[in-house]
C-alpha positions in Angstrom: 0.0 0.0 0.0 1.5 3.4 -1.0 1.0 6.7 0.8 -1.7 8.2 -1.3 -2.1 11.9 -0.4 -5.3 13.3 1.1 -7.0 16.3 -0.4 -5.4 18.7 2.1 -2.0 17.4 1.2 -2.3 18.3 -2.5 0.3 21.0 -3.2 1.7 20.7 0.3 5.3 20.9 -0.8 4.8 24.3 -2.4 2.7 25.6 0.4 5.3 24.6 3.0 8.0 26.6 1.3 5.8 29.7 1.1 4.4 29.5 4.7 7.0 27.9 6.9 10.2 29.5 8.1 8.9 33.1 8.2 8.4 35.0 11.5 7.3 38.5 10.5 7.2 40.7 13.6 7.7 37.8 16.0 10.1 35.2 17.3 9.0 31.6 17.4 10.5 28.7 19.1 9.4 25.0 19.1 10.5 22.5 21.7 9.9 18.7 21.3 10.6 16.1 23.9 10.0 12.3 24.1 10.1 10.2 27.2 11.3 6.6 27.3 7.7 5.4 27.6 6.9 6.9 24.2 4.9 10.0 25.3 5.8 13.0 23.1 5.5 16.6 24.2 5.5 19.5 21.7 5.7 23.1 23.0 5.7 26.2 20.9 5.9 29.9 21.9 5.5 33.1 20.0 6.8 36.6 21.1 5.5 39.5 19.0 8.1 42.3 18.7 5.6 45.1 18.0 3.2 44.5 20.9 5.4 42.6 23.3 2.7 40.0 23.8 3.5 36.3 24.0 1.5 33.2 23.5 2.2 29.5 23.8 0.9 26.0 23.0 1.4 22.6 24.5 0.6 19.3 22.8 0.9 15.8 24.3 0.7 12.6 22.2 0.6 9.1 23.5 0.6 6.0 21.2 -0.6 2.5 22.1 1.0 0.7 19.1 -0.4 -2.8 20.0 -4.0 -1.5 19.5 -3.3 1.2 16.9 -4.6 3.9 19.3 -3.2 7.5 19.5 -4.3 10.0 22.1 -3.5 13.7 21.5 -4.2 16.7 23.7 -3.5 20.2 22.5 -4.0 23.3 24.7 -3.7 27.0 24.2 -4.8 30.0 26.4 -8.4 29.8 25.2 -9.0 26.3 23.6 -8.4 22.7 24.6 -8.4 20.1 21.9 -8.4 16.3 22.4 -8.1 13.6 19.8 -8.6 9.9 19.9 -7.7 7.9 16.8 -7.7 4.2 15.7 -5.5 3.3 12.7 -5.0 0.2 10.7 -6.8 -2.1 13.1 -10.3 -2.6 11.7 -8.9 -2.6 8.2 -5.5 -1.8 6.6 -5.4 1.9 5.6 -8.5 2.8 7.7 -8.2 5.6 10.3 -11.0 6.7 12.7 -10.7 9.8 14.9 -12.8 11.7 17.3 -11.9 15.4 18.0 -13.2 17.2 21.0 -12.9 21.0 21.3 -13.5 22.8 24.6 -13.5 26.5 25.3 -13.0 26.9 29.1 -14.1 30.5 29.2 -17.5 29.8 27.8 -17.9 26.1 28.5 -18.7 25.5 24.8 -17.9 22.1 23.6 -18.0 20.6 20.1 -17.0 17.2 18.6 -16.1 16.0 15.1 -15.9 12.4 13.9 -13.4 11.7 11.2 -12.9 8.7 8.9 -10.3 8.2 6.1 -9.2 5.2 4.0 -6.1 5.0 1.9 -5.1 2.4 -0.7 -2.7 2.1 -3.7 -4.5 4.4 -6.1 -7.1 6.3 -4.1 -7.9 7.8 -0.7 -11.3 8.9 0.6 -12.4 10.6 3.8 -15.3 12.2 5.6 -15.7 14.5 8.7 -19.0 15.0 10.5 -19.6 17.8 13.1 -21.6 16.2 15.9 -24.4 18.8 16.4 -28.0 17.8 17.1 -29.2 21.2 15.7 -27.8 20.4 12.3 -24.4 18.8 11.3 -22.1 19.7 8.5 -20.8 16.7 6.6 -17.4 17.1 4.8 -16.2 14.6 2.2 -13.1 14.3 0.0 -11.6 11.8 -2.5 -8.3 11.6 -4.4 -7.5 9.3 -7.3 -4.0 8.6 -8.4 -2.7 7.0 -11.7 1.0 7.0 -12.7 1.7 10.3 -11.1 -1.5 12.0 -12.3 -4.0 12.7 -9.6 -7.4 14.4 -9.2 -9.1 15.4 -6.0 -12.5 16.7 -5.0 -13.8 18.1 -1.7 -17.4 18.8 -0.7 -19.4 19.9 2.3 -23.1 19.6 3.0 -25.0 21.6 5.6 -27.8 19.3 6.9 -29.6 22.1 8.7 -30.0 24.1 5.4 -30.1 21.0 3.2 -27.6 22.6 0.7 -24.1 22.1 -0.6 -21.9 24.7 1.1 -18.6 23.9 -0.5 -17.5 22.3 -3.8 -13.8 22.2 -4.6 -11.8 20.4 -7.4 -8.1 19.9 -7.8 -6.2 18.0 -10.6 -2.4 17.7 -10.6 0.8 15.7 -11.3 3.5 14.6 -8.9 6.9 13.2 -9.5 9.9 12.7 -7.2 11.3 16.3 -7.7 8.4 18.0 -9.5 4.8 18.8 -8.7 2.0 20.6 -10.5 -1.3 21.4 -8.9 -4.4 23.3 -9.9 -7.4 24.0 -7.7 -10.9 25.4 -8.2 -12.9 26.6 -5.2 -16.6 26.9 -5.5 -16.2 27.6 -9.2 -15.1 31.2 -8.5 -11.6 31.1 -7.1 -8.8 29.5 -9.2 -5.2 28.8 -8.3 -2.2 26.7 -9.1 1.3 25.9 -8.0 4.5 24.5 -9.6 7.1 23.0 -7.4 10.6 22.0 -8.5 13.5 20.6 -6.3 17.0 20.5 -7.6 19.6 19.1 -5.1 19.1 21.1 -1.9 17.1 23.9 -3.5 13.3 24.0 -3.5 11.5 26.5 -5.8 7.7 26.8 -6.0 5.5 29.3 -7.9 2.0 30.2 -6.9 -0.8 31.7 -9.1 -4.3 32.8 -7.9 -7.3 34.5 -9.6 -10.9 35.2 -8.6 -13.8 35.3 -11.1 -15.2 38.8 -11.5 -12.0 40.4 -10.4 -9.1 41.8 -12.3 -6.7 41.1 -9.4 -4.3 38.2 -10.1 -1.9 36.9 -7.4 1.6 35.7 -8.3 4.3 34.6 -6.0 7.7 32.9 -6.2 9.7 31.4 -3.3 13.0 29.5 -2.7 14.3 27.4 0.1 18.0 26.3 0.4 19.1 23.7 2.9 22.6 24.6 4.1 22.9 21.4 6.1 20.7 19.0 8.0 19.7 21.6 10.6 19.9 25.0 8.8 17.8 26.3 6.0 17.3 29.7 4.4 14.0 30.9 2.8 13.0 33.8 0.6 9.7 34.7 -1.2 8.2 37.6 -3.2 4.9 38.4 -4.8 3.4 40.8 -7.3 2.4 43.2 -4.5 6.2 43.9 -4.1 6.2 42.1 -0.7 9.5 40.3 0.0 10.1 37.9 2.8 13.3 36.4 4.2 13.6 33.7 6.8 16.0 31.2 8.4 15.3 28.1 10.4 17.8 26.5 12.8 17.3 23.2 14.5 19.6 22.8 17.5 21.3 19.5 18.1 19.0 17.1 20.1 20.3 16.0 23.4 19.4 13.8 26.4 19.0 14.5 30.1 18.1 12.4 33.0 14.7 13.1 34.7 14.2 10.9 37.7 16.5 8.3 36.4 14.9 8.3 32.9 16.5 9.6 29.7 14.4 12.3 27.9 15.3 13.5 24.4 15.3 17.2 23.6 15.0 19.0 20.2 14.7 22.7 19.4 13.6 24.6 16.3 14.0 28.4 16.1 12.5 30.6 13.4 13.4 34.3 13.0 
């Protein structure tokens, strides 16, 4: 079974070069640790240079490999997110997840049930908001054949009995080249071209909205100096230029109560 992409992963290589590694007006640091029992902790912090405000996020992940279960808890200052997932147990390639979101300040709680299935030449999935007043059902599918692929994504509002989203995305993927086109609700069009040569990644983005003369164009590049350091640059047709660098510090170990715990850091400026 190959790793067929999901709809959200289409064009991901180009989007990552454009979106990751830039910290405009802020300093961001990510810290990841893993205990000997297999529990992973991910902490991220943001400090905004213009306002002086800071925010943080803590994520805990525990895997029970024998049963294919994964428990994830993610918390910020205002939202708590919990996820329980079961993968490759009921059927090979099948993943079931239940997401729970809690807002402590208001006590509001929402849940979403997710299901996805991947095989050699296709992947399908569906998300359902658990809401007795009227749920929204999301569905997607991706077909792959010799590098060519086509994906579609839809959402249906059961309360209004109408289709609220209808997206379409064809493309082509090779080892060092990707081409993707997407159409959103028949009005927003876009595409990306991604090319990797040695340690240099170069994507190009295009965007256009029906009924508007505005066209978006952007080009970016990412150069990997070594296994821990990378430089990024991007520019668009609005004369906006971005420069960024990412440094991953050497992971280490320390003893915590007689147990070894791994440490890893990633800093973006």
